[in-house]
Every structure is written in structure tokens, then in C-alpha cells.
N, C-alpha and C positions, 0 to 999 in steps of 0.2 A: 673090936669093931673091924669089919672086913676091909681089905685094901681096895683102892679104887681100880676099876677096870679101865686101864688107860685107853684101850682101843675104842671104847665107847664114850669117852669123856666129852667129846664134842656134842654127841647126841644127847647125853644127859644134861649138858649145859643148855641146850636148846629147850629142853623141858623146863628147866629151872627158870628160864626167861620167857616162858609163855607158850611154848609149843605143847599142846595137850596130848599129842601122840605118844610122848615119851614120859616115863615116870622117873623123876630125878633120883629118888632113893635107890633105884636099881643101878645107877651109874655113878653117883656122886656120894661120897662119904659125908652125909648130912648130919650135923650135930643138932642144931635147933634153929628156930627163927624167932626173932624178938625185935625190940627197938633199942637203939643206943644213942647216946649223946653225940652230936656232930664232932665234938672235940676228942671223943674216944677213938676216932678212926684216923689212921695214918695212911699215907700213900703207899702203893705197892712198888717196891724197888724193881720188880720184874715187869712193870707196865711197859709194853712195847710202844704205846702211842705217846708222843711228846708234844704234838701240836693239836690244840683244840680250837675248832672254828668258833670265833667269838660270837658271830651272828647266830649260829645254831645254839650256842650255849645260852645266849640271851633268850632265845625262843623257849628253851627248856626251863629257864628261870621263871618266865611268865606262866608256863604251863603248871609248874610246881606251885606257884603262888595261888593259882586257881584250883588245882585238883589235888595238890600234895604229891608225894612220891609214891607212885603206883607200884612200880617194880622195886623189890628190895635190893640193897647193896649186898653183893656176895663178899664175905670177909672170912678171915681165919684168925685165931687167937694170936696176939703179938707175944711171942715167947720172951722177948726182952723187956716187956712192960705189962705186968699182970693187970688184967681188967680192961686192957685196951685191945683194939683189933686192927689188923692190916687189911686194906682193901685188896680183894682179888679181882673183882670185876664190878664196874659201875662207878669209876672215879669221876666221870663227867656228871653223873647225877649227884654225887656227893658235893662237887664244886658248885653246881647249880643250886643245891639245897642251902648251901652256906650263903650264896648271894640272895636267895629268896628269904633269908632270915629265919630258917628253921633251926630249932634247937635239938630236935630228935629226928631220927631217920630209921626206917625199917631195915633190918639186916637179916641175912641168912648166914649162919655160921657153918663153915666147911672145915673138915679136918684134912688139910693138904700140906705136903712138904714143899720145898722150894721148887723142885722140878714140876710138880703138879700145878703149883701156883702160876708159874710162867705159862704152862700149857693152857690153863683156863683163861688167862689174860689174853693170850694170842687168839685162841678160838673165839672168845666173846667179841673181840674187836673185828676180826676178819669176817665172822659170820654177819656182822652188822655193817660191813664195808666201811668201817671207820678209820682204818689205817691207810695212809698214803703209801705208794709203792716202796719208798725208801724205808719207812718205818716197818713195813712188812718184811723187807729184805733184812733189816737189822734184827728183827724178831727171829727169823730163820737162822741168821748167823749166830745168835745167842744159843738157840737150840743145838746148833752144830758144835760150837766151841765150848760152851759151858756144860752141856749135857750129853755131848758125844752122839748127837743124832746125825746120821748121814743123810744125803739128799733123798734117798729112797724112803727112809723112815719118816722124814718130814712130810714127804708127799703123801704117804699112806695115812699119817696122822691127821693131816689137814684136808684130806680128800681132794688133793690137787694132783696134777700130773707131775712127773719128775722133771720134765722139761720146763714147766712153769716155775718150779722151785729154783732150778739151776739158772734160768734166765733172770729171775727176780734177784737172786744173789749177785749176778754179774753187774747189776746196776750199781753196786757198791764200789766197783772199780772205776767208775766214771769220775772225772774231776769234781772237786767239792762244789764249784759254782754250778755245774750242770745238775748235780744232785739237789742243790738248793732250788733250782728251777722246777724240778719234779715235785719237791716237797711243797712249793708254793702254788703248784697247779698250773704253772706257765706252760709246761710241756708234759705229755703223758709218757707212761712207761713204754708204750708202743713206739712213740716218736724217738725216745731216748735209746732204746735197745740197739739200733744200728750203730750208735756212736761208741759202743764198747770197743776198746782197742784202737780207736781212731785218734791219731795224734792231735788233730785240730778240732776235737769234740766241742770245745767251748764256742769256737767261731760258728760251727754249724748249728749248735743249740740256739745261739743268738739269732741266726737266720730263720730257724723254725718259728721263733716267737714273732719276729718282725714281719715275716712273710706268711705266717700261719700255714706252714707246710704240713701236709698229711704224712702219716707214717710211711706210706708207699713212696711219696716224693722224697722223704729223707733217705730211704734205702737207695733210691736212684742217685741222689746227690752224693752220698757216701761212695757209691761205686765209681761215679765220675771223678771224684776227687782223688780216690785211690789210684785209679788207672792201672795199667799192667805193672806187675812187680818187676822192678829193674834190678840189675846186678848191683849189689852193695847197698840196696835200699834197706833201711832199718824197719824191722817189724816190731810192733808193740806187743810185748809178752804180758799175759794175764797176771803172772806172778810179780812182774815189775809194777804193774798197775796197782796191785794189792799193797805192795810196799809203799808206793807213792801215796795211796789213800791213807794208810796208817800214819805216815809222816805228817800229812796235811791235818789229820785229826789231832795229833799230838801237839803240833806247832800252832795250829790255827791259821796257817798261811798256805798259799798255793805252792805246790812243789811239782817240778817237772824232772823226770828221770829219762834220759836217753841212753839205752844200753845197746852197744854194737855187738856184732857177731863174735868178736874175740873177747867179749865181756868188759871191754873198756867203754867209757862213756862220759856222760856229764850229768850232774845233779844241780838243779837250779832252784833256789828258794826265793820266792818273790815277797818282799816285805812292803807294807803300805805306809809305815811311819817310822820315826826315829826309835820309838819304844820297841817295835818289832825288830829293828836292826840291832839294837843293843842286846835283845834276848838271844838272837842268833849268834852275835859276837861272843857273848858270855858262854853259850853252850859249846862253841867251837874252841874256846880257849881253855876249857876245863881239861885237867889231866887225870 
């Protein structure tokens, strides 16, 4: 069976999900289509989307109760569990079908490796505008770190500009609470982008929400707060922000790193309760 033409994967996927202009078998290594038991499907570990809108999910449940599952779930054979399938694209439909009380669901079986499975999951979600900007950034980050895609290759594959990919990835350097605001839809990527590298990003993000500031107003506010660069003033380095982000994700706590010109500085870990304090204390006492 021929290998998938990765360059055309997104176009082939469009055909698979209803765009009649493209013929899926020309772009996707299609094995067969059939039906499977709901319980024979498992979640895709490469699924970039982590947040499902409950209201929209409930609307889909009602639609499935009335009309059934119209579009099949794209799956691949589960190598670790014979006779079972791993979802490649369509996890929301699978969840809704369970809530609707279905026992069987239509599937399309694809022959994909891990790399291609992640690619399909990302394309399917982004083409449907289902990912929030942080999920999109994390998906790009996975392509970069796990599959060695540089920004240019991601841009070509996703039919996005290189600057869009780079700017989206920079959102991951924002403080965790600001990223959470983006995920929750409180602020947009356009409003948040000027906050990258800004020391008081959280405070400004809170002003964005409370005052309903536009992206242009945010840019102006950031410029005003920064003011002219003074001698000895600390600049926020993107590499430091990335280290800070990874520490926050590992600890589950807010971390602040201030790195001076001579590479001396201060690292602050903000804990919210005694349990978090004890965790920090235990980690610091380890030899």
C-alpha cells in the first residue's frame, strides 16, 4: 500500500470530511469504512484539543439523537489492542454519540503512523476552527519538538504564514494565568500577543478583561508602560520566559524569573496553600 503524500494530507482530509472537490483515496491511505462498537474506540493521545465546549457538545448530542452520526469517525488500528481502534479525528462526535446512547458508530479506518496521526488531528481541528490559540500553539510545539518540524515546515503544512506560526508559538511564553484567559476566551490572541515579554503581563491582561480593551489599545498600553529603556533596566528574554513556562507546567504554580545582565537574578515560586508549600520544600531538600 502506498505511503501517504504528506504535502496533500490536509486537502485529502477535507475530502474525507465532506469536500467533494478532493478524492480522499488519492491523498489518504484508506483501508476501509465500516461500523464499530462505541467501546472499541479509544482517545487519540495526539489529540491537540483538550477543551470541548459543553454547550456545543450538547447541541451535537441532540443532533445525533435526531439524525444519527452523519460523518464517520476517522480511526486507525490500535496496535496494542487487537480489534480496537484509536480515534484520529472526530473525538467530539464520539463523545456526543456516547451521550446520545448509541452503541455503534460509523468509522473510516486509516493506515497512519504516529506522525501522520498527529498531523491529521491538527489539520482536522484547525480546518474546523475548533482549537483555541493555546491549543493551536501546543499542537505546533508538538510538531516541532516531537517530530522535528521547524516553523517554516509547519507553516507550509498548515497553509499558514511563518509569522502566524511563530507568533502563535510565542503565546506559550506568557504566564500561565494569561494563557488560561486565552483558553477560556476572556482575551483573544491578538489582545494577548503584545504581552509577550512584558513583565506585568498578568496585570495588563486583567485590565483587558475589565476594561474590554481592543488589541490596538493593548499595544498602546504596553508601549506606555514600557516607556524608554533606561540604563540597567531588565529586559525579559524569550528563553527565560520559556524556562518559566516549563517550570509552571511542571509545578502547577506561578513562577517568576528575573534575570539580570550579568546573569544573576531571582526565581520566585508562588504557592497557594500548605500542600503546595510542602511540595516545594520537599523538592528543594532533595539531594
